[in-house]
N, C-alpha and C positions, 0 to 999 in steps of 0.2 A: 537278551534278557526280556526286552519289551515284547518281542515276538512270542516268547514262551508265555509271558503273562497274559497276552491277549488271545492266543490260539489254544493253549492248553486247557483253559476252563471250558471252552466249547466242546473240545474232544472229550473231556472228562464228563461233561453233562450228557453228551450223547451216549457214551459207554454205560454210565451208571443208570441213566434214564431208561434204557432198553434192557440192560442186563439185570438190574435189581428190580424184581417184579414179584409181588406176593400173590398176584392173581393166578388161580389154578384153573387151567383149561386143558382140554385134550388129554384127559386121564385115560391111561391105557387099561382097558377092561377086557378080561376074558370071561366067557360064559360057560358054565357047566349046567346044561339044561337037561335034567332028568325027566321033567314033566312033558316037554314037547307038546304043549297045548297052545290054544289061542291066547290065553292070558299071559303065559310066559313070553310068547312071541311079541305080544303088544308091549310088555314092559321093556323088552330088549329094543324094540323099535323106538320107543319113547326115549330111552337113554341114548341110543345112537344118533337120534335126530337132533340132539342138543349140542351146544358148543363145548360142553363140559366133558363128555365121554366119547372115546373112540373105541369101537368094538374091534379088538385085534384078532379074535378068533374064538372057536368053540372047542371045548375039552370033551373027551370021551370017557374019562375015568378019573377017580379021585387022585391017583398017583400023579397025574399031570398038573394038578393044582400046586403041589409043592415045587414042582420043576419050574413052572413059569414065575413063581414068586422068588425062588432061590436065585434064578438066573436074571432077575430084573427085567423079564419080558413083560410083566404086568405090574401095575400099581394096585390093582384090586381084581378080585374074582367074585362073580355073583353065582350062587348055587340055588337052583330051583328044585324042590323036593318032588319025588315021583307022584305023590298023592295030592298035588296042588289043586287040580281041578275038582277032584272028589271032595276035598274039604271046602272049597269055595261053593260048590253046588249044595252042600249040606250046611251052609252058614257056620262053618267052623274056622278058627284062626289058622292061617298058613304062615309058617316061619320060613322066610327066604333068607339065606345066609349070605353075608357080605364079608369076604376075607380081604383085609387091607394091609398093605406093606406099611408097618408102623415105625420104620427107621426114622423118617422125618415126621415127627409128631404133629407139627402144624399142618402139613399137607394131609396127613391121615385124618385129622379132625375135620378138615374141610371136605374131604371125600365122603366121610360119614354124614356130614350135614347135607351134602348134595343128594346122597342116597335116601336119607330120611325125607327130604323134600319131594323127591321123585315118588317114593312110596306113598306119601301122604296124598299127592296129586292123583295117583292111580286108585287109592282107596276112595277118594271122593267120587271118582268116576263110577266105580262099582256101586257105591252107596246111592248115587243119583239114579242109576239104572234100576236098582232094586226098589227104591221108593216109588219111582215112576211106574214100574210094572205092577206094583201092588196098590196103586192109587193113593199113596201116602204123601202128603205135602212135605217138601224138604224144609226143615227148620234148623238153622244154625244159631244157637243162643248167643255166642260171642264170635265175631269175625275180626281177626287181627289184620289191620291194614298198615303196612310199613311204608313210611315216607322218609327218604334219606335226604337230609339237608346238606348243602355245601359241596357234596360230591355224589350226585345222584347215580352216576355210573359205577361207584365204588372202585375207581381206578387207583391202585396203589401208587402209580407214578405221580399223580397229583399230590399225594400225601408226602412223597419222598423228595420232590423238587425243592421245597423250602430248606430241607436239610442239606441238599446238594449245594444250594446257593451259599449257605453258611459255611460249609466245608471248603468250597472253592475260594471264598473271600478270606478265610483264615489262612489258606496257603498264600494268597496274595499279600496279605497284611503282615502276618507274624513271621513267616519264613523268609519272605523277600526282604523285608526291612531289616531283620536281624542279620542276614547275610550281607546286605549292603553296608551297614555300619561296621560290622566286624572286618569286612574287606578293607575299609578305610583305616581301621586300627592296625591291621597287618602292614599296611603301607605307610603308617605313621602320619597320614594326612589329617586324621581327626585331631591330632595334637595342636594343629594350627588353630582350630576352632576353640579348643579349651583355653588357649592363651590369648584369645581375642577378647574385645570388650563385650561380646555377646553373653547374655545370661544363659544359664543352663536350660531354663524353660524354653527360651527362644531357639536354642540349638535343637532340643528334642522336638519341638513343634515343627521346625523347619525340615527335620528329617521325616516326620510322619505325614506332613501335608501332601507331598507328591504321591505317595503310595495310597493315601486316602482318595485322592482324585482318580488315580488309576483304578482303585477298587470300585468307585462309583460308576466309572465307564464300563468296567467288566460286569457289574451287577445289571446295568441296563442291557448290555449285550445278552446276558444269560436270560433275562426276562423275555427279550424278543425271540431268542432261539427256542425257549420253552413254549412260547405261544405257537410258533410255527410247527415245532416237532410234536408237542404233546397237548396243544389246545389250552394251555394255562392262560387264564385271564385275571386281571387285577380287579377284584371286586370292591376293594376298599379305596381309601383316599391315597392318591399318588404322592401328594406332598408329605403326608404322614409316613409313607413308605420311604421316601427320600431322607427325611430327617432321622428316622430310626436306623436306616442303613448307615447314614453318616455317623451316628453315635456308635454303632457296632464296629465300624472301621476304626474309629478313634480308640475304642477299647482294645481291639485286636492289635493296632499299631503300637499302643503303649506296652502291650505284652511283648511284642517283638523288640521294642527298644530295651525292655528289661532283660530279655535274653541276651541282646548284644552287649549289655553292660557287664554281664558276668561271664561271657564267653571270650576266649582269647584267640580262637581260630574259627575259620568258616566251617570246618568239619564238626567241631564241638557245637557251634551255633546251630547248624542244621539238625544234628541229632537231638539237641535239647529243645529246639523249636518244634520239631516233629513230635517229641515225647509229650510236651505240655500243651500242645495246641491241636495238632491234626488227629492224633489218636483219641484224646478225650472228645473231640468234635464228632467222631464217628461212633464211639462206643457209649459215651456218657451224656450226650446232648439230647437224647430222645429222637435223633435222626432216624434210627431203625428200631431200637429197642425201647419200649415204653418205660419211662422213669418210674411210674407208679408201681410197676411190677417188680422193681428192684428192692433189695433189702434196705432198711431205713438208713443204715450206715453208708451204703453206696449212694443213696439219694442225697445225703448231705455232701458227699464227696463230688457229686456232679456239678456243684457250684464252682468248680475250678475253671470251667470253660465258659466264655461269654456266648458261645454258640447255642448253649441251652436256652438262654433268654431270648436270643434273636430268632430262633426257630419258632418259638411260641408266637412272637410278634408277626413273623412272616405268614404263618398259617392263619392267624386271625385276620390279617389284612388281605392276603391273596385269596384264600379259600372262603373265609366267612364274611369278609367285607365289613367287619365291625370297627369301631373307633377306639380311641385311647382308653376309654372307660373299661375295656376288657383286658388290657395288658399294661396298664400304668405301673404295676409292681415290677414288671420286667425292665422297664425303662430305668427305674430307680436302681435296680441291681446292676444294670450296665454302667450307669454313672459311677456307682461305688467301685465297681471292678476297674473302670478306666482310671480313676484318680488314685486308687491304691497302687496300681502298677506304675503310673506316672511318678508318684512320690518315691517308690522304691528305685525306679530307674534314675531319678535325679540324685538320690543318695549315693548310689554306686558310681555314677559318673562324676560326682564331686570328689569322691575318694580317688578315682582314677586321675582326675586333673590335679589333685593335691600332690600326687606322687611324681608329677612331671618336674 
């Protein structure tokens, strides 16, 4: 069990870190060049020289466009009109068509943005040559300069790692501790604790403290591996990161204790722990899907998982490097969550002890 607890998170981090990636590169692009001019070749060369597009081939007729898109040979096709150079030389607008596979709407929108950016860059080049040829000074009234804070490279992996950490710690805390206690219930060894002079709170804390320590060790390992594999650095206060991680593990452990108090077998405990902890941590925590984009009713329902609050804290500390003033509401929510489930677990365990 200890081997699984310490090795599985590293394997999970590597798989998810490399597999789940929203960055779109090496887009498969086919070209239907009816113009066959210097301008069309320059645009094709510009697209192919970037890291975003791979020129997979050239088409000879319109019928081939449907074929390459239907058979998933291309994600997009660029079509240059026959009269492209004629219109450019007479200062008329040229319509270059971009056909995009829209099955994956997110990727299609990104491809469109890449194409718009490439077209804008080439338009600037043509405009600069035109103004320079006619002796007109170039004047740009408003120039937009984008500066990306916290994640300059716009790497989606850095955005996802905090969610991975929360998900892995939920597996360690909730599922592991619930299975451990239910295993003792199946063997009837937990009854000896119920009839001992120990208070219920002492029993529950004694069960959660070892897994909390294991969770802290695992979280440190994950941060080290994330730095080595993905270049993640801790921008904020390490002590604050330690304390908030401790609070999250305390909350998750109490949830695991609550599951163990209402489950009578390890099979039921595993299914229930997975249902109320792991699945919400993936779907409802903001790990992958933005909570702000969800319907209001679902946004309220996302509060069932402590991972939602912990991910906000992790992103603020790891990526932004800010202090408690940015996420103190999340700490309050974690405290409320922890004590609610500790209270519920104590009630159910007292009932179980009373029946002995």
